[in-house]
N, C-alpha and C positions, 0 to 999 in steps of 0.2 A: 534530359541528362542521358549520357551514353557511357558504357563501359565495355571496352574491347569490341566496339562496333555495334553493340546491342543496347537498346534503351534500358535504363535502370528502372525497375518496377517502382512506381511512386509510393507504394506501401512502405518501402524502406525509408523514404523521407518522412513519412508519418511516424515511423518508429523513432527516428532521430529527434523529431520535435517533441514527441511524447516523453522521451528521455530527458530533454531539457526541462520540461514542465515538472517532471517528477523530482528532479534535483532541487528545484525551487521549493516544492512542497515539503520535501524532507528537511531542508534547511530552515524554512520559514514556519514550520509547524510540527511535523511528525517527530523529528529527533532534535531539532535545534532548540526547542523550547526549554529543554532541560538545562541549557547553559544559562538561562535567565532566572531560574528559580531562586538560587541563593542571592544574586545581586538585588533582586526585587525585595526579598525578605530582609536583607541587611539594610537597605535604604529606607523602606517604608514601615518595617516592622510587621508586615503581613505574615500570617502563618502559612505553612506549606499547604494546609488544606484550602485556604482562601485562594491562593495562587493557582493551585491545581484545579479548583472549582471553575476558574475562568477558562482554563484549557479544556476542561470537560464540557462546560456549557458551550464553548465554541464548537467543539466536535459535535455535541448534541444538536446544535442549531444546523450545522452542516448536514447531519443525518436527516433532519426534518426536510431540508431542501433537496435531499438526494433523489427521491422519486420524481419530484418536479423537474430537477435538472436532467434526469434521464429521459423524461418524456419530451422536454424541450430539445434535447439532443436528437432523439428519434425523429422529431418533426422538422427541425430547422438546422441540424448539424452543429459542429463545434464552434463556429466563429462567434455567434452571439454570446456563448458562455465564456469564451476567452476574453471578450471585451468587458463583460461584467466582472469577471475574476480579476483582471488587471487593475480596474479602477478600485474595487472594494478592498481587495487584498493589499494592494500597494498603499492606498490611503490609510488603511488600518494601521499598518506598521509605521508609516511616516508620522502619524499623529500621536502615537503612543508615547514617544519621548517627551511630549509636552504636558503629560498628565501628572497630577499629584494626588488625586483622589482615587480610591479603589473603584468606585462605581463607574468612573469615566474610563479607566483602564479596562474594566470588565466589558463595558458596552463596545468599545473599539475592538477588543480582541474577539468578542463573540460575533458581532454583526459585521465587522470589517474583515478581519482575518478569517473568521469562520466561513463567511460567505465566499470570499475570494479564493482561498487556498484549498479548502476542502469541498465547499458546497458547489463550486462551479469548475475551477481548474482541475480539481481532483477527479472529476468524472470524465474529462475530455479524452485524455490519452488512451486509456485502456478501451473505452467505448469505440474510438475511431479505429484503433488497431483491429478490433474484432470485426469491423466491416471490411477491412482490406485483406484479411487473412482467414483461411479456413484450415487447409492442410497443415500449414506451418504456424498456426495461431499461438501455440505454446512457446515456440522458439521466438517469435516476434515479441510476445509479451515478456519473455525472459530477457531479451536484449534491451528492451526499453527500461526494464526494472533494474538493470545494472547501474542505473542512476544512483543507487546507494553508494557505489564506488566514487562517482563524481562528487557526491556530497561528503563522503567520508575522507577522501584524499584531499579535497580542495576547500569546499565551502565551510564545513564544520570546523576544521582546524583554524581556518582564517577567521571565522566568526568568533571562536573562542579567544584568539589572540586580540581581536578588535575589542571584545568586551573586557578582557583583562587589562589592556593598555589604554583604551579610550573610554571605557564605560559601556554599560548596557544600552544607553541611548544611541550611541553611534552604531552599535550592532543592529538595533532596530531600524535605523535609517538605511543601512546597507541592504537589509532584507527587503524593505519597502521599495527601494529603487529597483532592485533586481526583479522583484515580482512584477512591477508595472512594465518594465522594459521587455522582459522575456514574454509576457503574455501578449503584448501588442506585436512583438516581432513574430509570434507564432500564427497570428491571424491569417496572413496571406498564404501561409505554407500548409496549414491544416485543412484537409479536404474530407468531406463526409463519406459518401459511398463511392466505390470505384466505378459502378455503373453510370454514375452521373458524369464521368469523364471518359467514357468509352472504354473502360477497362473492366476486368473481372477479378474477383478475389484470388490472391496468390500469383497474379500475372500469368506468365507462361506455364506455370505448373498445372493450370486447369486444362491445358490442351494436351498434356502428356500423361499417359497412364502410368503412374508410379505408385507403388504400394510401399508401406513401411518396410516390409520384408525385403524389397528390392534394394533399399538404400541402407539397410542396417549393417554396420561394420561387424566383423567377426567377433570382436571383443564384446560389443553390446548385445549381440545375439545370444550370448551365454548367460545373461542376467536372468535370475529366477523370478521374472515378473511376467504377468499376462500381457498380451499385446493390446494395444489401444483399440477401444471400440470406435467404429466409424462415426464421425459427427452426424448429427441428425440432419435430415433434409427438410424437416418440418419446422416452421416457425411458431413457437408457442407464444400466446399472449401472456400478460402478467397473471391474470386470474387463472389461466390454465396451469402455469408453472406453480402457482400457490396451492393447487390441488394435488400436487405430487408429494409423496413421502420423501423422495430424494432431496427436494428443495429444503425441506424443514430439517432433515437430518444433517445435511451439509451446513445449513445455517447454524444449527446447534453446535456442531463440531468446531466451526471457525469461531463462534462466539466464545467457547471455552478456551481456545488458543489465544484469542485476543485479550482475555482477562489478564493473563500474565504479561502480554505485550504492552498493555496500557500502563501497568506498573513500572515496567522497565523504561518505557519511553520518557516518562516524566521524572522518574526518581532514580535513574541509574547513577547520575553524578552525586546527588546527596547520599545515596547508599554507599558508594565507594569511598567518598570522603569520610563518611561516618565510620567506615571500617579501618581508617587510618591511611588511605591513599591520598595523594595530592589531587587537586582539580585537574592539573595537566595530565596526570596519569589516567584519570577517569576519561578525559577527552581522547586520550590515546586508545583506550579500550573500546570506546564507542566507535572511533574511526576504524579501528581494526575489524570490528564486527561488520561494519558496512562495506569494507573493502573485500572481506571474504565472500560477501554476498555476490560479488561480480562474477567470478567463475562458476559459483554454484548456480546462479540463475541462468547462465548460458547453458550449463550442463543439464539442468532439470528441464529447461525449455526444449532442448534437443531430445531428451529422453521422453518428454511429454508428447512428442510427435510419434514416438515409436511404441510406448508402453501405456498401460492403463493408468490414468492420471490419479485416480483415487489412492492407489497403492503408493505412488510417489509422494502424494500429499501426506499420507500417513507416516511415512518414513521421515520426511522433513519435520513434521510436527513433533514426533518423538524425540528427534535430535534437539529441538528447541527446549523441550522439557529437561533433558539432561544438562543442557547449557545453563538453564536457570538454577538447577541444583548446584552446579559448580560455582555460580556466582554467589549463592547464599552462603556457602561454606568457605569462601575465599577470605584469606587474611594476608597481610604483608609478611607474616612469619612463615607462610607456606606459599611462596610466590608463584609456583607452577600452576596451582589450581585456577587462579583467576584467568589464565590464558585459555583454559578450556572453554570459557564463556564466549569470547569472540569467534572462535573457530566453529563451534557447534551452533551458536546463535545465528551465524551467517548461513548455516545449512537450514536452520528453522525458518529464517526469513526468505529462503529460496523458494518457498512454496507459493508465493504470491502470483507468479505467472501461471502456475498450474490451476489456481483457483479461478482466475479469469478465463483460462482456456476451457476448463471443465464446464463453466457456465455457458459458454458459447457452443461447445460441442453438444450439450444436453438440451438446450432450449432454443438454439438458432440465432440468426443475426438480426432479423427485422426489428425485434423489440428488445434487443440486447441491452440498450441503454436503460430502459425503465426496469427491466428484470434485475440486472446486475446492481443498479443503484438501490433498489428496494432491499436486495440481499445485503448490500454493504451497510445500509442504514440500520439493519437489524444486528449484523455481526459486529460492526464498529462500536455499537453502544457498549459492548463489553470493555472497550478501552476506557470509556468514561467510568464505568463501575470500578475497574481495576485501579485506575489512577486515583480515584477518590478514596477507595478502601485503603490503598497504601498510604495516602496522606493522613487519613484519620488514624491509622495504626501507628504511624510515627508520632503524631501529636499526642496520642493517648499513652502509648507504650514506650515511646522513645526509641523504637526499633522497627525495621522493616521485615525482619527475618520470618516471623510467623506468617504474615500475609503473603510474602513471596513464596513460601511453601505451598500455600493455596493456589497461587498462580502456576506453579510447577505441576501440581496435580491436574489442573485444567488442561495443560498441554497433553498429558498422557491419556486422559479420558477422550479428548478430541481426536488424538491419533487413532485410538481404537475405533471410534465412531466412523471416521473417514474410511478406514479399511473395509468397512461393511456397508458402504453406500449402495443402495439398490440401483439397477439400471432403469432408465426411463425410455419406454418405447413410444413410437409415434401413435400407437393406438390409444395411449393415455391422453392424447390431445382431445379436448372437448370439441364437439361439433357446434357450429354456430357462426354468426357474422363476426368479422374482424375489422373494426373501423379505426380505433385509436390505440390499440395495444393494451387496453385495460379491461375490455369486456371479457 
């Protein structure tokens, strides 16, 4: 491909494919599941806790697969994972409409949807982008994660309308077909490392000496934030990364943030309808928050090229905590408060590209798949805890408010922890043989 007589760097094709895969993941698991909670409870009489437990177990199974998927990615590239994800995730959703017993639904959602959408497809996009970009890694990650806009503007509203007009079974079939088609369409387009195709990370940028200060616009140069630390030139193995304090502090901070994220992902619609809002309004709020994420992730992706990523992560996480507080105290009688949630929640979710970029900058490219997947397996477990705590709180207390306050506190503590992450120097890398990335 060429643009203005020059070849287009293939890394941007990788970003586009990762964007598509992320849209499917958001609609088929991360945010779309909340649309199914009430229809399933109404038809089968299942409690919110039992339905949430299937979602949580699905994510838990995916987290167990995470290090394996990362290691397979580092060894064999993204294409085998795409094939596995397309088959398992697609079939999982396509078979769910034919179930009538909870244990069958549970098995399909855990081992089908969990394996496909989170265990395999969920690791491919970010890991591949990290191979193709170094200097512009945060920006590339941010662009790929504007997928929330695609999900919020198109897929989630359409999915909500399909479920409302044709039932939850038709919604599940739509997700299953999209998962399979998109995964297999991505196989020929997704390429592993640029060196395998005669290219280098960032394309032409590696042949030009450009520093962040050379490219910083006047307005951005006035921001009171420290400049970005140069990415490491040393590739850490997993065991070496695990021996650094920064890895564990980062993991703890993101875990605390994800606690509230898990509560909102599964229970946003039930919470808002319980407050007196309609299901259509709840879907509007969800879509609005995901649309706000689009400019935020582009902005923070660009800022992450220029400034210290841990401070940007801290600011975004703090905004997410304020958003959660606004959600907790919103009621139809005070309509303005509820709109604080999608605006600042979008800022809070904008931190995801910074997380991925920080991991690559700190620990290198060669074993990025297994290191990032291991970190994700630990941090995403908080979504399981948060979702289950919220479900139990509702079933016992009849309200989400108290447990949502706990989630808001997690955001604020995580923000403080991120602001004080220590730097990791190449000297902290352990000496020794490096064969499979685990030693």
